[in-house]
C-alpha positions in Angstrom: -58.6 -48.6 19.9 -55.2 -47.2 20.7 -53.8 -48.0 24.1 -53.3 -44.9 26.3 -49.6 -43.9 26.5 -47.9 -45.3 29.6 -46.9 -42.7 32.1 -43.2 -42.3 32.3 -41.9 -43.4 35.7 -40.2 -40.6 37.6 -36.5 -40.8 37.5 -34.9 -41.4 40.9 -31.6 -39.7 41.2 -28.7 -42.1 41.6 -26.9 -41.8 44.9 -23.2 -40.9 44.9 -20.9 -43.9 44.9 -19.1 -43.4 48.2 -17.5 -46.9 48.4 -19.7 -48.0 51.4 -18.9 -51.3 53.0 -20.7 -53.1 55.8 -17.7 -52.3 58.1 -17.8 -48.6 57.3 -21.6 -48.5 57.8 -21.2 -50.0 61.2 -18.4 -47.6 62.2 -20.4 -44.6 61.1 -23.6 -45.8 62.8 -21.6 -46.3 66.1 -20.0 -42.9 65.6 -23.4 -41.2 65.3 -24.8 -43.0 68.2 -21.9 -42.6 70.7 -20.1 -39.6 69.4 -16.8 -41.5 69.6 -14.6 -40.7 66.7 -13.3 -43.9 65.1 -9.9 -42.6 64.3 -8.2 -41.6 67.6 -4.8 -41.4 66.0 -5.8 -38.1 64.4 -6.0 -36.6 67.9 -8.8 -34.2 67.1 -9.5 -31.4 69.6 -13.3 -31.7 69.4 -14.5 -34.6 67.3 -18.0 -34.4 68.8 -18.6 -31.4 66.6 -19.0 -33.7 63.7 -21.6 -35.9 65.4 -24.5 -33.9 64.1 -23.5 -34.2 60.4 -25.4 -36.4 58.0 -24.3 -40.0 57.3 -23.0 -39.0 53.9 -20.9 -36.2 55.3 -19.6 -38.5 58.0 -18.7 -41.0 55.3 -16.6 -38.3 53.5 -14.8 -37.5 56.8 -14.3 -41.2 57.4 -12.7 -41.5 54.0 -10.1 -38.8 54.6 -9.4 -40.0 58.1 -8.9 -43.6 56.9 -6.4 -42.2 54.3 -4.4 -40.6 57.2 -4.6 -43.9 59.2 -3.5 -46.1 56.3 -0.6 -43.8 55.3 0.5 -43.5 59.0 0.5 -47.3 59.4 2.6 -47.5 56.3 4.9 -44.8 57.6 4.3 -42.8 54.5 2.5 -39.7 55.7 5.6 -37.5 55.2 6.1 -38.8 51.7 2.9 -37.1 50.5 2.1 -33.5 49.8 -0.9 -33.1 52.0 -1.9 -36.1 54.2 0.0 -34.9 57.2 -2.3 -31.8 57.3 -5.6 -33.8 57.5 -5.8 -33.4 61.4 -5.1 -29.7 61.1 -7.7 -29.2 58.5 -10.3 -31.1 60.5 -9.4 -29.2 63.7 -9.7 -25.9 61.7 -13.2 -27.0 60.6 -14.6 -27.0 64.2 -17.0 -24.1 64.3 -16.5 -23.2 60.7 -18.8 -25.0 58.3 -17.2 -23.5 55.2 -13.9 -25.3 56.1 -15.8 -28.5 56.6 -17.4 -28.1 53.2 -14.0 -27.7 51.6 -12.9 -30.9 53.3 -16.0 -32.7 52.2 -15.4 -31.5 48.6 -11.8 -32.8 48.6 -12.9 -36.2 50.0 -15.7 -36.5 47.4 -13.3 -35.5 44.7 -10.9 -38.3 45.6 -13.7 -40.9 45.6 -14.9 -39.6 42.3 -11.4 -40.1 40.9 -11.5 -43.7 42.1 -15.0 -44.5 40.9 -15.6 -42.1 37.9 -19.1 -41.6 39.5 -20.9 -38.6 38.0 -23.0 -38.3 41.1 -20.0 -38.2 43.4 -18.4 -35.5 41.2 -21.6 -33.5 41.5 -21.5 -34.0 45.3 -17.9 -32.6 45.4 -19.1 -29.7 43.2 -21.9 -29.0 45.6 -19.7 -28.9 48.7 -17.2 -26.7 46.9 -20.0 -24.1 46.2 -21.0 -24.1 49.9 -17.4 -23.6 50.9 -16.9 -20.7 48.6 -20.0 -19.0 49.8 -18.9 -19.4 53.5 -15.4 -18.2 52.6 -16.9 -15.0 51.2 -18.7 -14.2 54.4 -15.7 -15.2 56.7 -13.3 -12.9 54.8 -15.6 -9.9 55.5 -15.1 -10.7 59.2 -11.4 -11.5 59.2 -9.8 -11.7 62.6 -7.2 -13.6 64.5 -9.9 -16.1 65.5 -11.0 -17.1 62.1 -7.7 -16.6 60.2 -6.8 -20.3 60.4 -10.2 -21.2 59.0 -9.9 -18.8 56.1 -6.4 -20.1 55.4 -7.4 -23.8 55.6 -10.4 -23.3 53.2 -8.3 -21.3 50.8 -5.6 -23.9 50.6 -8.0 -26.8 50.2 -9.9 -25.0 47.5 -6.7 -24.0 45.7 -5.8 -27.7 45.5 -9.1 -28.5 43.8 -9.0 -25.6 41.3 -9.0 -26.7 37.7 -9.2 -23.2 36.2 -6.3 -20.8 35.9 -8.3 -17.8 37.2 -9.5 -19.8 40.2 -6.0 -20.9 41.0 -4.4 -17.4 40.8 -7.2 -15.8 42.8 -7.0 -18.3 45.6 -3.2 -18.2 45.7 -3.2 -14.4 45.9 -5.7 -14.7 48.8 -3.5 -17.2 50.6 -0.4 -15.0 50.4 -2.5 -12.0 51.5 -3.7 -13.9 54.5 -0.2 -15.0 55.5 1.0 -11.4 55.2 -1.8 -10.3 57.4 -1.3 -12.9 60.2 2.4 -12.0 60.6 1.9 -10.8 64.2 0.4 -14.2 65.2 1.7 -16.5 62.6 3.6 -18.6 65.1 0.4 -19.5 66.9 -1.3 -20.7 63.7 -1.8 -24.5 63.4 -0.4 -24.2 59.9 2.8 -22.4 60.9 5.1 -25.4 60.4 3.4 -26.2 57.1 4.1 -22.6 55.9 7.7 -22.8 57.0 8.3 -26.2 55.3 7.0 -24.9 51.9 8.3 -21.3 51.6 8.0 -21.2 47.8 4.4 -22.3 47.8 3.4 -19.6 50.3 5.8 -16.9 49.1 4.2 -13.7 47.8 7.0 -13.5 45.3 5.8 -16.7 43.7 2.6 -15.0 42.6 4.1 -12.0 41.0 3.9 -11.6 37.2 7.2 -12.8 35.7 8.5 -12.7 32.2 8.9 -16.1 30.6 12.2 -17.7 31.3 11.8 -21.2 29.9 14.3 -23.7 31.3 14.0 -26.5 28.8 16.8 -28.5 30.5 14.9 -29.3 33.6 11.9 -30.7 31.7 14.2 -32.7 29.4 16.0 -34.2 32.3 12.7 -35.1 34.0 11.5 -36.9 30.9 14.8 -38.6 30.5 14.7 -39.9 34.1 11.3 -41.4 33.4 12.6 -43.0 30.2 15.4 -44.6 32.2 13.0 -46.0 34.8 10.7 -47.3 32.0 13.6 -49.2 30.5 14.2 -51.0 33.8 10.5 -52.0 34.4 9.1 -54.9 32.4 5.9 -54.4 30.6 4.1 -56.7 33.0 5.2 -54.7 36.1 2.2 -53.3 38.0 3.6 -49.8 37.6 4.3 -50.0 33.9 1.0 -48.7 32.6 1.0 -45.8 35.1 4.6 -45.0 34.2 3.7 -44.8 30.5 0.8 -42.4 31.3 3.2 -40.1 33.2 5.8 -40.4 30.5 3.3 -39.5 27.8 2.2 -36.5 29.9 5.8 -35.3 30.3 6.5 -35.6 26.6 3.3 -33.9 25.6 3.7 -31.1 28.1 7.3 -30.5 27.0 6.3 -30.3 23.4 3.6 -27.7 23.9 4.9 -25.7 26.8 6.6 -23.0 24.7 3.5 -22.4 22.5 0.7 -22.2 25.0 -0.6 -19.5 27.3 -0.7 -19.9 31.1 -4.4 -20.7 31.1 -4.0 -23.5 28.6 -0.9 -24.9 30.3 -2.8 -24.9 33.6 -5.4 -27.1 32.0 -2.7 -29.4 30.7 -1.4 -29.7 34.3 -4.6 -31.3 35.6 -3.6 -35.0 35.3 -0.3 -34.2 37.0 -2.0 -32.4 39.9 -4.3 -35.4 40.4 -1.4 -37.9 40.4 0.5 -35.8 42.9 -2.4 -36.1 45.4 -3.8 -39.5 44.8 -1.0 -41.8 43.5 0.8 -42.2 46.8 -2.5 -43.2 48.4 -3.2 -45.7 45.6 0.3 -47.3 45.9 0.0 -47.7 49.7 -3.5 -49.1 49.3 -2.2 -51.7 46.8 0.7 -52.5 49.2 3.1 -51.6 46.4 5.8 -49.5 48.0 8.9 -51.1 46.8 11.9 -49.3 45.4 10.4 -49.0 41.9 7.3 -47.3 43.3 9.2 -44.9 45.5 11.5 -44.0 42.6 8.5 -43.4 40.4 7.0 -41.1 43.0 10.2 -39.2 43.5 10.5 -38.7 39.7 6.8 -37.6 39.5 7.4 -35.1 42.3 10.5 -33.7 40.8 8.9 -33.5 37.4 6.4 -31.1 39.1 9.3 -29.2 40.5 11.0 -29.1 37.1 7.8 -27.6 35.5 7.6 -24.9 38.2 11.3 -24.2 37.7 11.0 -24.2 33.9 7.9 -22.0 33.7 7.9 -19.5 36.6 5.0 -17.8 34.8 2.7 -20.6 36.0 3.3 -19.3 39.6 3.9 -22.7 41.1 0.7 -24.3 39.6 2.4 -27.6 39.2 2.7 -27.8 43.0 6.4 -28.6 42.7 7.1 -26.5 45.8 4.9 -28.8 47.9 6.8 -31.9 46.7 10.3 -31.0 48.1 9.8 -32.3 51.6 8.0 -35.5 50.4 10.9 -36.2 47.9 13.4 -35.7 50.7 11.6 -38.3 52.8 11.4 -40.8 49.9 15.2 -40.3 49.4 15.8 -41.0 53.1 13.8 -44.2 52.9 15.6 -45.4 49.7 19.1 -44.6 51.3 18.1 -46.6 54.3 17.1 -49.5 52.1 20.4 -49.3 50.4 22.2 -49.4 53.7 20.5 -52.4 55.1 20.0 -54.7 52.1 22.3 -56.1 49.5 19.5 -57.3 47.1 16.2 -56.0 46.0 14.0 -55.4 42.9 16.8 -53.2 41.4 20.5 -53.0 42.0 22.1 -50.3 44.1 23.7 -48.8 41.1 20.4 -48.6 39.2 18.8 -47.0 42.3 21.5 -44.4 42.5 21.2 -43.6 38.8 17.4 -43.3 38.8 17.5 -41.0 41.8 20.2 -38.8 40.3 17.8 -36.2 38.9 15.5 -36.0 42.0 18.6 -35.5 44.1 19.9 -32.8 41.8 16.6 -31.0 41.9 16.6 -31.2 45.7 20.1 -29.7 45.9 19.1 -26.9 43.6 15.9 -26.2 45.6 17.9 -26.0 48.8 20.1 -23.3 47.4 17.1 -21.3 46.2 15.5 -21.8 49.7 18.5 -20.3 51.4 18.4 -17.3 49.1 14.7 -16.8 49.8 15.3 -17.2 53.5 17.9 -14.5 53.5 15.7 -12.2 51.4 12.8 -12.7 53.9 15.1 -11.9 56.8 15.9 -8.6 55.2 12.2 -7.9 54.5 11.1 -8.9 58.1 13.7 -6.5 59.5 12.3 -3.7 57.4 8.7 -4.6 58.3 9.4 -4.5 62.0 10.8 -1.0 61.7 7.6 0.1 60.1 5.2 -2.1 62.1 1.5 -1.1 62.0 -1.0 -1.6 64.9 -2.8 -4.9 64.8 -5.9 -4.7 62.6 -8.9 -7.0 63.0 -10.6 -6.3 59.6 -10.3 -8.3 56.4 -6.7 -8.3 55.0 -8.1 -8.3 51.5 -10.3 -5.2 51.8 -12.4 -7.1 49.3 -15.6 -5.7 47.9 -16.4 -8.1 45.1 -14.9 -11.2 43.6 -16.3 -14.4 42.3 -14.3 -17.6 42.5 -15.6 -21.0 41.3 -13.5 -24.1 41.1 -14.3 -27.2 39.2 -13.2 -30.5 40.6 -9.5 -31.0 40.0 -9.3 -34.7 39.4 -9.8 -35.4 35.7 -9.2 -39.1 34.8 -8.6 -38.8 31.1 -5.4 -39.6 29.2 -2.9 -36.8 28.6 -4.0 -34.6 25.7 -2.1 -34.9 22.4 -3.3 -31.8 20.6 -0.7 -29.2 19.8 -0.6 -25.8 21.3 -3.3 -23.3 20.5 -2.0 -20.3 18.6 -3.6 -17.0 18.4 -4.8 -16.8 22.0 -4.9 -13.3 23.6 -1.8 -12.5 25.6 -3.7 -11.4 28.7 -6.6 -12.9 30.6 -9.7 -10.7 30.2 -11.1 -8.7 33.0 -14.8 -8.8 33.8 -17.5 -6.6 35.3 -19.3 -7.5 38.4 -21.9 -4.7 38.2 -24.9 -7.1 38.6 -23.7 -8.9 41.6 -26.3 -8.9 44.4 -24.8 -11.5 46.7 -22.5 -10.7 49.6 -18.9 -10.0 48.8 -16.9 -12.8 47.3 -13.6 -14.1 48.8 -11.1 -12.2 46.7 -10.8 -8.7 45.4 -10.4 -8.1 41.7 -6.8 -8.0 40.5 -4.8 -7.8 37.4 -4.0 -11.4 36.4 -0.3 -12.4 36.1 0.9 -11.5 32.7 0.9 -14.5 30.4 3.7 -13.3 28.2 6.1 -10.4 28.3 4.9 -7.1 27.0 1.2 -8.1 27.4 -1.4 -5.4 27.7 -4.7 -5.3 29.4 -7.7 -6.0 27.2 -11.3 -4.8 27.4 -13.5 -6.4 29.9 -15.6 -9.1 28.5 -19.4 -8.6 28.8 -21.4 -10.8 31.1 -23.2 -13.4 29.1 -26.9 -12.6 28.6 -27.9 -16.2 29.3 -27.3 -18.1 32.5 -26.4 -21.2 30.5 -23.5 -23.1 31.9 -20.0 -22.5 30.5 -17.7 -25.5 30.3 -14.7 -23.3 30.4 -15.0 -21.7 33.8 -17.3 -21.4 36.8 -15.7 -18.3 38.1 -18.6 -15.9 38.3 -21.8 -16.2 40.2 -24.5 -14.1 41.7 -27.3 -14.8 44.2 -30.7 -15.6 42.7 -32.7 -17.9 44.9 -32.1 -21.6 44.6 -30.3 -21.7 41.3 -27.0 -23.6 41.6 -23.7 -22.0 41.3 -22.0 -24.8 39.4 -22.7 -26.8 36.3 -22.0 -30.5 36.5 -21.3 -30.2 32.7 -18.3 -28.1 33.5 -16.9 -30.6 35.9 -15.2 -33.0 33.5 -15.1 -33.4 29.8 -15.1 -37.2 30.2 -17.7 -38.3 32.8 -20.2 -35.6 33.4 -23.1 -35.2 30.9 -24.7 -31.9 30.1 -27.6 -32.3 32.4 -29.8 -29.5 33.8 -28.4 -27.7 36.7 -31.4 -28.2 39.0 -31.2 -31.9 38.5 -27.6 -32.0 39.8 -28.7 -30.2 43.0 -31.8 -32.3 43.5 -29.7 -35.3 44.4 -28.5 -33.4 47.5 -31.8 -32.4 49.1 -33.2 -30.3 46.3 -31.4 -27.1 47.4 -28.4 -25.3 46.2 -26.1 -23.2 48.4 -27.8 -20.2 46.9 -26.0 -19.2 43.8 -26.7 -18.7 40.2 -24.3 -18.6 37.3 -22.9 -15.7 35.4 -20.0 -17.9 34.3 -17.3 -15.6 33.4 -13.6 -15.7 34.2 -12.9 -12.7 36.3 -9.7 -10.8 36.9 -9.9 -10.8 40.7 -7.4 -8.4 42.2 -6.5 -4.7 42.0 
């Protein structure tokens, strides 16, 4: 007699790997019980607002806060692109859950980069969807009171974007918000951040520009990395990371003239991840000697060189955010030169290896002066034609769908050549079947990918709601179907699993999206 088939044991979803330790567990338990924030150095205005969050959410806040504390203790906060803004982002989240969700997504994205955990990546994905939904609603109620929250969430989500359409739509939204808060910009908690990074927040940086490839800057950036590699022995702790960056630089340089903006943006993903996470990794490893600082300076200026070489990418390499950090690294290295006569590299070597970063800083300073003079002229004209203060949305948006996949791929630089035959213009798409409240950004014509491009026909919405690994830019509301496909998260770590499974790990409910999964043109 045949034995009856054994019942398959139900699968228990694995929990995200959030790098819990007994010490962290105790700190969070005390935080929940007493309401006392364990990081007073962040000087938050109302930390008790976070007390009602779940232990998992508190762990994600704890992670970002500990990054700020560690970088501050190492006196390295100003040598990063973003860490100095952690207190401002957390303060902006008070009373605005969509900002908190964008913060939680960034924290989970970093932990996923460290652990390669599929579940942690899905958690980041989930929070990003919640953030986008909340941002939609907030933009429809734009006012002076919520403008900082809208700006904070838009910045955080733009940093996590891994699709060209998502990046351009979010950046257009950011510049539109900044234009709209002109009358109260000085009272914004992000005013100094905006002033320190004029090119990142400049409306001109997002205008369609004809290709004007500057091969010299990319060549010099790769050459500087070669010189550093020649001075580091193969057994040096930084040697492997340096080889990865050098391979990326060579590969990007070889394909940058043959690819479209969308493809180049995909190529930039390893660089964008390094820019955010490498300084934290080096401080955590207590490896902030001269070689590490030179490597960071060269990494930062390579991003600046890419933005300078390919203005068509509209600053997607984040080079404009690296200028202040590179200046601070240079100050530290000059101080070391002044007080020491020995070290891991000679003073002559240090000067030679910093030659290209210093050249790029000088060039950026000249461009900043030109931009400042231009803005003064524009501000004078704007004051003459000032309009009364308006409290409605600066976007005037009716529909837009933005979805961002996590921006921390952990795969080696691609080696495939450029993809010929791609259309010269990103397709526009229809949103006729959207039933959800308005999305964050209005439709617009995407920046032209090559000179003399022409608009193409709108792509039809897919008949199936199957998940598209290329983009998660469109979604509409249909019950509890999720907005995001874990399969689209990463080509390396995330398997093609059913969408409801991904959401079930986080309480069984999605933020209320379903997928149409097209790449929209977002502005008009």
